[in-house]
LOMARBA-987136 format. One record per residue: x, y, z of N, C-alpha, C in turn. Coordinates in steps of 0.1 Angstrom, whole numbers, plus 2048, in hexadecimal, padded with zeros to 3 digits. Layout:
BEGIN
XYZXYZXYZ
...
END
This chain:
BEGIN
99194036D9A093B3769A0946381
9A894D3779AE95837F9A296338B
99796338799096A39098896039C
98A95139B9889463A69979473B0
9A394A3AC9AA94C3B69AA9593BB
9A89663B59A59753BC9989723C2
9919673C198196C3CD9889633D8
98A9573DC99194A3E399B9583E8
9A295F3E69AC9653EB9A89713F1
99B9743EC99697F3F898B9773FF
98897040097F96540B98A964415
99795F41199F9624199A7969425
9A597941C9A998542799C98342D
99598242B98498643498797B442
98997143F98796A44A997968454
9A097044F9A99714549A898045F
9A098A45699C99745D992994468
98A98746198198647298798047D
99097547899796C4819A097248B
9A19814879B198D4919A699349D
99799549698A99F49B9859924A1
9869894AB97E9804B29829764B4
97B9714C39829674CC98295D4C7
9749574C297194B4B997A9474B4
97F9354BA98992B4B698B92D4A5
99592C49D9969284909A491D490
99F91B4809AC9154809B591F475
9C791946E9CE92246A9CA91F459
9C99234529C89264449D491F43D
9D19134349D990C42B9D591141A
9E090B4139D890A4069E28FF3FF
9D98FE3EF9E18F43EE9DB8F53DC
9EA8F03D49E68F13C99E38E33C4
9D98E13BB9D78D53B39D98D23A7
9DE8E039C9DC8D93909EA8DA389
9EE8D537B9F58CD3769FB8DD36E
9EF8E636B9F58EE35F9F08F9368
9EF8FD3759E990937A9E590538C
9EA90D3909EC90B3A09DC9143A3
9D790B3B09C990D3B29CA90B3C2
9CA9193C89C991D3D69BB91C3D9
9BC90D3E89AE90F3EF9B090E401
9A591D4049A791F41299C919419
9A490E42599690A42F99B91243B
98D90F44298C912451985908459
99190446998F8FC47298E90347A
97F8FF4869809084929848FC49C
98E9074A59929034B29848FA4B9
9888F24C49818ED4CF9808F94DA
9738FE4DE97090A4E89769014F7
97990E4FE97D90950D96D900511
9768FA51B96F8F552796C901530
95C8FF53695990554396090654B
96591255796F91255E96990856D
9609095719588FF577948900578
9418F35809368F55849348EF592
92A8F85939228FA5A29148F259F
9168ED5AD9098E95B28FC8F55BA
8F38FB5AD8EE9045B58E29015C0
8DA8F85BD8CE8ED5C58D18E35C5
8D18D55CB8CE8C95C88C18C15D3
8BA8BA5CD8AE8B45D38B38A55D3
8AA8985D48AA88F5D98AF8895C7
8A68925BF8A488A5AE8A88945A3
8B289F5A78B28A95A28BE8B25A5
8C78B659A8D98BC59E8CF8C9596
8D18D85968D28E35978DF8E8598
8E58E65868F48EC5868F68F657F
90090058490590C57F91591357D
91791756F92491D56E922925562
92E92C56992F93B55B93293154C
92C94054992E93D53893C93D534
93D93552A94C93152894C94451E
95B94A52395A952519951961520
94495D52693B96652893596B51F
93795D514931962505923957505
91B95D4FC90A9554F890E94E4EC
91794D4E891F9444D991A9344E0
91C92D4EA9209234EC9119224F5
9149134F090E90B4F69138FD4FA
90D8F75069118EA50A9088DE50B
9148D051090A8C350C9108BD519
9058BD5259068B152F9098A752E
91289E53491388D531913887541
91087E54091787354A915863545
91E85D54A92184C548919843547
90C84954F8F88475498F2842544
8F884F53D8EB85452E8E785F530
8EA86653B8EB8745398ED87D52E
8E38855208E988F5178E4891518
8E38A051D8DD8B351D8E48B6516
8DF8C150D8E18CB5048DE8D850C
8E48DF50E8DD8EC5128E28F450C
8D89015068DC9085038E091750A
8EC9215068EE92B5088E393450A
8E093A51A8D694451B8DA95651E
8D49605108D69675108D797151F
8DB97D51F8DA9845288DF97D535
8E79795388EC9755488F896B546
90596B55091496654A911959553
9039595589089475618FB93E556
8FE9365548F89285518ED92055D
8E591F5598DB9195658D8908565
8DB9005658D08F15618CD8EA56B
8BF8E556A8BA8DD5768BF8CE56A
8C48C65728C18B656E8B98AF575
8B38A85738A58A557B8A3891577
89A88A57C89887E57C8A587557E
8AF87D58C8B887358E8B386D59C
8B98665A18BA85D5AC8BD8605B4
8B78615C38BC86C5D08CA8625D4
8D68695DA8DE8635E18E885C5D1
8EB8635CC8F185F5BF8FF8695BE
9068635B791286B5B891586A5A6
91187359F91387659191F87958F
92587758293287D58093087F56E
93288B56D92C89756093589A558
92F89C54C93D8A05439338AE53F
93A8BA53F9338C453493F8CA52B
9358C652193A8C85149388DE510
9448E450E93D8F15089388EF4FB
9358F04F092D8F04E492E9004DA
9338FB4D09349064C69359004BA
92B9054AE92E9014A392C8EE4A1
9288EF4AB9278DA4A99368D74B1
9418DE4B494C8DC4BA94C8DD4C9
94E8D34CF94E8D64DF95A8D14E4
9578D94F39698DD4F796E8CA4FC
9768CE50297E8BF5019748B9511
96D8C05159638BD52396B8C1530
9628C45349638C85479598BD54E
9648B35549608A955E95B8AA570
9568AB57494C8AD5809418A4586
9468A359293989959692F8A05A0
9238A05A49208A55B49168975B1
90C89A5C19048905C58F78985C7
8EC88E5C18DB88E5C78DE88D5D9
8D48965DC8CF8935EC8CC8885ED
8D18825F88CC8765FD8C38725FF
8BA8666008AE8606088AD869613
8A086961B8A186962C8A185862F
8A285A63B89B84C64388D84C641
88883E63D87A83964487483C64D
88083865587A83866688483766B
88083867988B836688883834694
88C82569788381C6A388A8226A9
8878206BB88C81E6C588F8116CC
89A80A6C88A17FE6C989E7FB6DA
8A38026E28A48006F18A980F6F1
8A38117028A18217058A581E718
8AB82471C8B582C72B8AC83872E
8B083873C8B48487428B784C738
8C184C7378D08537318D4852722
8C784971B8D08487138C683F706
8C38446FA8C183D6F38C18396E7
8C08266E18C88246D78BE8256CC
8BF82D6BE8B882B6B58BB81D6AA
8AD81E6A28BB8146958B1818689
8B08156818AC81B6728B280F662
8A881065A8AF8086518BB80E647
8C580D6448C881263B8CB817634
8C58266298BC8286208C5825611
8BE81D60C8BF8136018C7808606
8C780760E8D07F66148DD7FA610
8DF8066108F280C60A8FA80D618
90780961190C80961C91781961A
91482260F91882D60991483B616
90F83561890784462590884762F
90B84F63390F84F643900858648
90485D6568F68616598FB870663
8F78776688F488166E8E788567B
8E88836828E087F68E8E588F696
8D589969A8D58A469F8CD8AA6A5
8C98AD6AC8BE8B26B58C08C36BA
8B58C76C38BB8D76C18C38D86D0
8C08D36D68CB8D46E28DB8D26DF
8DC8D36D28EB8CD6CD8EF8C26D0
8EB8B36CF8F08AB6CB8EF8AE6BA
8FD8AA6B49078A96A99108986A8
90688F6A790E8876A390C87C691
91A87B69091F878680920865683
91285E67E91985268091D849672
92484366D92B84066892383465F
91F82E65591B81E64F920816654
91A80965B91E80265D91C7F2652
9277EB64E9297E56449217D764B
9197D263F9187C364490A7C4646
9077CE64B8F87CE64E8ED7DB64F
8DF7D66498D87E16428D07E864B
8D17E565B8CF7ED6638D67F466C
8D780366D8E280B6788D680F683
8E080D68E8E080B69D8E880F6A2
8E781B6A48ED82B6B08E38316BF
8F182B6C88EA8316D98F08406D8
8E78456DE8E68566E18E98556F4
8F68596F18F68587038F586470C
8F28657178F787071E8EF87B71B
8E087771D8D287D7228C987B72E
8C088472C8BE8897378AF87D735
8AD87474889D87574B898879743
88E86E73F87B87573D87C881732
88188172A88688F72288688B714
87B89270C87688F7018808996F7
88988E6EA8908986E488A8956D3
88F8A16CF88B8A26C189789F6B7
8968946AE8A58936AD89F897699
8AA8946908AA8946868B6891680
8B588B6788C287C66F8BC884663
8CC8836658CD8886518D5875649
8D18796408DD86E63C8E5877632
8ED86F63690087B62E8FF86F61E
90587761590D86E60A91887B601
92687760393088260092C892602
92988F6149238A061791C8A3612
91089B6109038A260D8FB899611
8F28A561A8E68A06258DA8A2622
8D38956248C389761E8C18A1628
8AD8A16238A98AC62B8A28AF639
8AA89C63B8A889B64989A89764E
89A88C65689088365E88D888667
88088B66C880890679875889682
87B88469287487C69887C8826A6
86E8796AE87687F6B986E8726C0
87886F6CF8748666D887A86B6EA
8798646F387986370087B858706
88985F70D89185571888A850724
88E84972688884173688484C73F
87B84E74387985B75287E84F75B
87F85676688785277687B84B77B
87C84378587584078E87084E796
86584979C8688537AA86D8507B4
8748577BC87B84E7CB87984B7D6
86C84B7D88628487E38558467E0
84A83E7ED83E83D7EC83D83D7FC
8338457FD83384581182384480C
81E83C81780D83E819809846820
80185181B7F985E8217F285B82C
7EC84B8287DE84D82C7DA83A82F
7D68358337CF8288307C2823838
7BC81A8327AF81683D7B2801838
7A280183D7A57F18367A07EF826
79D7F681F79C7F78157A27FF809
7AD8098127B58138057BD81680C
7C981B8017D781E8087D38317FE
7D78368067DD8487FD7EA8447FD
7F28437F27FC8427F08038527F2
80E85A7EC8158657EB8258647E6
82886E7DE8348687D783687A7D3
84587D7D184588A7C884B8847BA
8418927B58418957A58548907A6
85388379686088479786489078D
8728957938738A678E86D8AB78E
8658AE79885C8B979C8568BE790
8528B078784F8B87788428AF777
8338B977082A8B57708268AD75D
8318AD7578308A2747830894751
83489275583188175A82487D761
82387275881586A76281885E76A
81085A77181784977580D83D774
81283477780B82A77280C81D782
80581D7858018117927FB80778C
8097F77938007EA78F8067E579B
7FB7D979C8047CD7A78017C379F
8047B67A78037AD79D7F97A479E
7F07AD7A87DC7AA7A97D37AB79C
7DD7B37937D27BA78A7D37C978D
7D27D079C7D27DD7967E27E278D
7D67EE7827DA7F877E7D4804777
7DD80C77E7D881A7847E281F777
7D88307727DE83976D7DC843772
7EA84D7727E785577A7ED860774
7E486D7727E887976A7F087B774
7FE88876D7FF8957797F489E77A
7F78A17887F18AD78C7FA8B878F
7F08C67897F78D17857F68D8798
8038E37968038E77A180C8E37B0
8118D67B180F8D17BB81E8CA7B7
82A8C47C48308BF7BE82F8B27C4
8268AD7C98208A47CF81789A7C7
8148907C88098827C280387D7C9
7FB8807CB7F08737D37E58707CE
7E785E7D37D98597CE7D784F7D8
7CE84B7D97C78467E07C18387D5
7C58307D97C381D7D47B58177DE
7A88117D57A18137E379B8017D8
7927FF7E178D7F27DD7967E57E3
7A17EA7EA7A77DF7F07A17D2802
7AB7C97FD7A47BD80B7AC7C6818
7A67C38217AE7C982F7BA7BE830
7C37C583A7CF7C183E7D47B3836
7D57BB8297D97B581B7EA7BE817
7F67B88177FF7BA8108007B77FF
7FF7C87F88027CA7F08107D17EA
8137CA7DC81E7CA7DA81E7D67CF
8247DF7CC8217E97C082B7EE7B7
8297ED7AE8367F97A582B80679D
83780F7A183481C79883A81E78E
83582478683B82477C83D831777
84783877484284876C840844761
83784E75583984F75083585C747
84185873783E86573483F85F722
83786A71B83486470D83285570B
82985071582B84271083B839714
83E83E71B84883371C84C83572C
84E82A73385282F74085A826748
85A82C75386782A75C86781A75C
87781776687880676786F804771
86880C77C863806783865809792
85D80F79D8618117A98558077B2
85F7FA7B68587F07BC8527F67CE
84B7F17D184A7F67E083A7EF7E3
83A7EC7F082E7E47F78287ED7FF
81D7EE8038147EC8108097E8815
8037EA8207F87E28257E87EC829
7E27E08217D87EA8287D57EB83C
7CD7EF8437CA7F48517C57E3850
7C67D585E7C17CC85C7B37D1860
7AE7C28617A37C986B7A17C4877
7977C987F7967C38907927B7892
7927B489D78D7A889E7797A98A1
7717A089C7687A38A27617A68B1
76879F8B97607A18C976F79B8D1
77079F8DE7757928E577178E8F7
7727838F476B77C90077477B90E
76F77E91A776775925779766929
78376192278074F929780751932
78575293B78675294F79276194E
78D75C95C78F769963790766970
79E76F97879E76B98479E77D98D
7A378199A7A278A99F7B0792999
7BC78D9907C979398C7C978F97D
7C278B9777C278596C7BA784962
7B67849567AC78594E7AF779941
7AC77193E7AE76A9347A776D928
7AC77791A7A477B9117A2772904
79A7718FF7947658F47947678E6
79576C8D97907718CF7937688C4
78B76B8B978D7628AE79776A8A5
7A276389A7AA76C8987A177188B
7A577B88679E78587B7A778086E
79877C86579A77285A7A2767858
79F75C86A7AA75286B7B7753866
7BE75E8667CB75D85B7D075D86E
7E07588687E87568727F176686C
7F27688677F97758637FC780865
7F17828727EE79087C7F378B88B
7F479288B7FE79589D7ED7A08A6
7F27A18B47E67AA8BC7F27B28BD
7EB7BB8C57EC7C88D07E07CD8DE
7E77C48E47DA7CC8F07DF7D88F9
7D67DF8FC7DA7EA8FF7D07F1909
7D47F49187CE7FF9207D180B927
7C78109297D082092E7D6823938
7D58149407E081394C7EC810946
7F180E9398008089368027FB933
7F67F59317F57E492B7F57E6920
8057DF91B8047DF90C80D7D290B
8087D19048087B99028077BB8F2
8167B38EB8177AF8E081379E8DE
80A79C8D380478D8DA80678D8CA
80E77F8C881277C8BD80776E8B9
8067718AE7FF7668A58007598A8
7F874A8A87F97428B07F473889F
7FE72C8A27F97278967F271B89B
7E671888D7DF70E8927D570A897
7D07188997C37198A17C272889E
7B472289C7A87328987A77398A4
7AC73A8B07AC7428BA7B47478C2
7B97538C77C075B8CC7BC75B8DB
7C47578E57C37518F07CE7598FA
7CC7698FE7D076F9067CF770915
7D876E9227D776E92F7DD77A92E
7D77879387DE79293C7DF79594B
7E77929537E878C9617EE79C961
7F079B9757F57A897B7EA7B697D
7E17AF97C7D27BB97C7CD7B4989
7C77BF98B7C37C299E7B27C2998
7B47B99A87A27B49A67967C09A2
78E7BB9A17827C69A07837D2995
78A7CC98E78F7DD9857887DA978
7837E296F7807E596678B7E795C
78D7E495379A7E59487917E993E
7947F39397937FA92879F7F891D
79C7E99177A77E690D7A77E9902
7B17E88FE7AD7F08EA7B47E48E4
7B17DC8D97B77D18D27BA7D38C6
7C97D68C27CA7D58B17CF7C68AD
7CA7C989A7C97BD8977D97C588F
7E47BE88D7F27C388C7F97BC87F
7F67C18758017BC86780C7C2863
8177BE86181F7C785A8217CE85E
81D7D68728207E08778187EE873
80B7E586E7FD7F48697F77EA875
7F07F087B7E47F08867D57F5884
7CF7EB8867BE7EE8867BB7F688D
7AB7FE8887A980788E7AB8058A1
7A77F88A17A47F68B37967F28B2
7977E58BA7887E58C278A7E18CE
77E7EB8D277F7EF8E47797E98EB
77F7E18F67767DB8FF7797DA90D
76D7D89137727DB9267737CA92A
7737CD9337777BD93C77A7C194A
7707B99587777BA96077C7AF966
7877B296F78D7A497E7837A2987
78479598777D79299577B79799E
77479C9A67737A69B377B79A9BF
7807A29CE78879B9D07787989DD
77F78D9E87717879F076E78F9FE
763794A03768799A0D76E794A18
770796A1E77F795A28775789A32
76978EA3D762788A4475378CA43
74A783A4973E78AA4B73E788A5D
73178EA6173078EA6F726793A72
71D78DA7E711791A7F710797A89
70A7A1A807067B0A8B7007ACA94
6F17A0A946E57A2A9A6E5797A97
6D778AA9F6D4782A966C777EA9E
6BC77BA9A6AA777AA16A776CA9D
6A3766A9E698755AA269A758A8F
695761A8868F75FA79698767A74
6A5771A766A8776A706B877AA72
6BE77BA696D1781A6D6D3790A67
6DD798A6F6DF7A2A696ED79CA6A
6F17A0A5970379FA597057ABA58
7187A9A5771F7B9A5972E7B1A4F
72D7BDA4473D7B8A417477C2A3D
7547C9A397597D5A3B7567D3A28
7567D9A1E7557DBA0F7637D7A0A
7627CF9FF76E7CC9FC7747DB9F4
77F7DC9F978C7E69FB7837F59FC
77A7F5A0676F803A0976C8089FD
7688009F17618089E77568099E5
74F8139E17418099DC73B80A9D0
7488069C57408019B873A7F09B7
7417EE9C773E7E09C77327DC9CB
7227D49C971C7CF9CC71B7C09D0
7117BB9D87187A89DC7087A29D5
70B7959DA7007909D87057809E0
6F97819E96FA77B9F46ED76B9F9
6F475B9F36ED7509F06F27469FC
6E673D9F86EA733A046E67279F8
6EA71B9FF6E17119F86D370E9F8
6CE715A046BF716A026B771C9FC
6BF7209EF6B672E9E76B77399EA
6BF73E9F86BB74D9F86C67549EC
6C475B9EA6C97639DC6C57779DD
6CF77C9E36CD7859E96D37929E1
6D37999D66DC7A49D36DD7B19DB
6E87B49E16E67BE9EA6F37C99E6
6ED7D29E36F67E09DA6FC7E39E6
7027EE9DC7117F79E670B7FF9EC
70C8069FB707810A0171481AA00
70F8279FC7148309FD71A839A09
72883DA0E72B840A1D72A83AA28
73382DA24730826A3373D817A2C
749817A2E74B80EA2D74D802A36
73B7FFA3773C7EFA3D72B7EEA3B
7267E5A3371D7DCA2F7157D5A3A
7067D8A397037D2A446F57CEA3F
6F17C3A3F6E17B9A396DB7AEA42
6CF7B3A406CC7A9A4B6C479EA3E
6C8792A456BE789A3F6B3784A46
6A7784A43698784A50693778A45
68676FA4E67E764A45685759A49
68E757A5469674FA5768F742A60
69773AA6069772EA6C69772EA79
69072EA8269B72EA8D6A2724A8F
6AB725A976BA71BA9D6C0715A91
6BE71BA856C2713A776D471DA76
6DA710A716E6716A6C6E3717A5A
6E9721A556E8727A496F872AA43
6FB71FA36707722A3470972BA28
70D738A2870A741A2071773FA12
71674EA0B72174A9FB71E75D9FE
7277649FF7277749FE7317759F4
72B77E9E173177C9DB73578A9DC
7407919D674179C9D473D79F9C2
7367A89C372F7A89B27357BC9AB
73E7B99A47447C19997427C298B
7397CB9857357CD97772E7BF971
7297B697971D7AA97772C79F97B
73879B97F73F79698274379298F
73D78799473F7839A374C7849A8
74F7839B375E77B9B975B76A9BC
7647659BC76B7569C475A7519CB
75775F9D274A75D9E175675B9ED
74E75E9F975275DA06747758A0F
74D74AA12743740A1A74273DA26
737744A2A73873DA3E72B73EA40
72473CA48718732A5171A73FA5E
70C73EA64705743A6A6F973EA6E
6F473EA7D6E5736A826E0743A89
6CE741A886CC744A8F6C8741A9E
6C174EAA36C0744AB16B373EAB1
6B4731AB96AE725AB869D72CABE
694722ABA687729AC0688727ACD
67D731AD667E72CAE6676722AE5
67F716AF1672706AF4666710AFA
65C703AEE64B708AF964A6F9AFD
63B6FBB026376EEB0863E6EAB11
6416F0B1B64E6E8B256436E3B31
6446D5B3263C6D7B3E6446C2B45
6406C6B576476B8B5C63C6B3B63
6436A2B6A63D69DB6C649697B7E
644693B8564F68CB8F64F67CB8E
65A67BB8D65B66BB8D652663B9B
654658B9364D64EBA365364CBA8
65264FBBD66264DBC366165BBC9
660667BC3661674BC866E679BC1
673671BBE686672BBE689678BB1
68367BBA768467FB96679686B93
67E68DB87675694B80676692B6D
66B695B6966C68FB616666A1B56
6736A4B4B66B6B0B466666B1B3A
6616B8B326606B5B2665D6BFB1F
65F6C1B1365B6D5B0E6566CCAFA
6536D6AF464B6D1AE96576D3AE1
6536CEACD65B6C7AC765F6DCAC4
6716D7ABC66F6E7AB46706F1AAB
66D6FDAA9668703AA2674707A98
678704A8E682705A8C6926F8A8A
6986FFA8E6A26EDA956AB6F6AA1
6AB6EBAA86B36EEAB36BE6E1AB4
6C76E4ABB6D46D8ABC6D26CEACB
6CC6D5AD36C86D6ADB6C36DBAE7
6BF6D7AF26B36E0AFD6BD6DDB0A
6C16EAB0C6C76EAB1A6BE6EBB2C
6C06E0B336BC6E7B416BF6ECB4A
6C26F7B4E6C96FAB5D6BF6F9B65
6C56F2B736BD6EDB846C96F0B89
6C36FCB906CD703B976DA6FEB99
6DF701B8D6F1700B896F36F5B84
6E66EBB816E96E1B7B6E76D9B70
6EE6DCB696EC6DEB556F26CAB52
6DF6D0B4D6DC6C4B466D86C8B35
6DD6BBB2B6DF6BEB1D6D16B3B18
6C76B6B0E6C06ADB0C6C16ACAFA
6BF6A8AF26BA6A7AE56AD6A0ADF
6A469EAE669B69DAE56906A2AEE
684698AEF67A6A8AF46766A3B04
6816A2B0B67D6A0B16687699B21
68A69CB2F692696B34692691B3E
694683B45693681B536A0688B5F
69968DB676A4693B6F6A468DB7C
6AE67EB886AC67DB8E6B0680B99
6B5678BA86BB67FBB16B868CBB5
6AC68FBB76A2696BBE69B693BCC
69B69BBD369669BBDF68169BBDC
67A696BE666D692BE166769BBE2
65D6A1BE06526ADBE665A6BABE5
65F6BABDD6696C6BD96646CDBC8
6666DFBCB6616E5BBF66F6E9BBA
6756E4BB067F6E8BA667D6F0B9E
68A6FCB9A686707B8E68E701B82
6896FFB7768F6FAB6B68E702B60
69870BB5A6A0713B526A0710B46
69870DB3B69C707B2A69C70EB1F
6A970BB1D6B0710B0E6AF70BB07
6AF70EAF86B0708AEA6BA709AE9
6C5705AE46D8705AE16D5700ACB
6DE70DAC76DD706ABA6ED70DAB8
6F4702AAF703708AAE708714AB4
70970FAC370A71BAD1702727AD2
6FF729ACC6EF730ACB6E172EAD3
6DC734AE16D572DAE86C7735AE7
6BF732AEA6AF73AAE66AD740AF6
6A4749AF76A174CAFF6A0742B0E
6A1747B1969A73EB2468D73BB25
684733B2967E72FB3067F728B3B
675727B49674722B5366B719B58
66770EB5F65D705B6465F705B73
65A703B7B65B6FCB896516F2B8C
65C6E6B906556D8B9065B6D5B9B
64E6CCBA26506C7BB16506B6BAD
6586B2BB76566A6BB365369EBBA
65168FBBD641689BC064368BBD1
63568FBD9631693BE5633687BED
637687BF7630679BFD625675BFA
61E66CBF6611663BF3605671BE8
60D67ABE360667DBDE60A67FBCC
60267EBC060567DBB461368EBB0
619686BAA61F693BA661A69AB97
61C6A7B9D6156B2B9561D6BEB87
6156BEB8161D6C3B776176D8B75
6206DDB7E61C6ECB7E6236F8B70
61F700B7261E709B6762B70AB66
637714B5D64271AB5B640727B58
64D72DB5464E73CB5365873FB4E
65A749B4566B749B3F66E754B44
END
């Protein structure tokens, strides 16, 4: 028994020495005596709880893992550790040799989740009171971001909340300095945010971070563009009946934009940007003449179109097919043409190089346009240009010429005449050599008389006429195939000389009977001059009484027509001699 007590005492002394030379926690010694006859001393050692770690940091994190780090307790390798949380994590972590820091990765975690851990220091099965800390995993990125609406200066973005949770906020950045914190919104599964103060037609590269407890996701990268600006204006560089060449300045003088041109009739043209020039030129072809087109020009950037610049322009209208002269006078031309396309939308403009400029409005209800051009000069050729006009745009021009009616001659005189010819004479109209003349009568005379150079008077002889005949002429002034109204005049040829004169005396000796042949051509009367006495006969004989018997009388005979007399012819006749028969004697001219 004494030996046992001695052994226990020695063990107790060793334990005390070890306790005094080490930092490992221990309990105080106790002695217990439990014998009636002798006292028994028992020594026991109770270990103290080891200290907790001072701090735990997160060395790195991901959506499913946290790498934790802490300094070893007392920089000692004798301790191990146990990590727990209320969700059932229970991890034993051995101390690592040769390093003062313990690093441990907790995996199989949920993204964007806050974990409340307790880390126990463990020694000889005894744990510290535990170090409590919490940390969060990296939240997930949003799945996608869509553009709900856009304008030139703003983008309204939309995305589904991560995990449909309200605990997350978001941070939106781009490389130009945008940095926007976006709080979570209650009661909706979608986050909507408008980014404003942007530049038109610009591509923005964004990164959207999901934020939880100050920890951000790795970032969802996306890009979007603002609505580009419209062009300022569109001009028509040139036009034809079937095409319009349009021109506009590039938006922002940039080559990154393309354009789309449309109209309500189905035109849809994609126009690529052109390098090296600040102006875009495009020809729209296969159009209809004289038609108004309402266009919309969109600026296009990255598939996004501007609001559209609306403008209209018209193609060149067609010319009229022909112009006819409905009527003309010396001072006016009445022109006529069919409406272009039988349409009332067109007006017309008539010009000539002398200053005529007439705007002619369309007339309703008729397919023909009639216009009288007045205050013109007689016998003048006018070279006109007729434009079809639509919305201020004129056709290429239809050129034609026409002449006014020339003036008549003022008078016609007979320069000379014979039994079968008339030599006529008149002054040239306007003393002009450009006119010719046409002479007609109702008996079929139709003579074209060319103008004569170097003289102001026109002389023309009409031959093969009948003696003593009155001719009613019309003389037309002719210019470019157009005739004057006609100057009407009449004149007569010289009657034919009376022929076949003969005479006989009347019974009783106091008279004569003068006879002559029928006329060649025409005559109105026969004039007989006998010693100053004038007798007029309309037939082919004349009885003259009151003469002396057996006397010789000389009778001079002329034919007369319209005051024109033929050459004289004479005959000498004797009245009845007493007791003798009358005789017929010869005549002389």
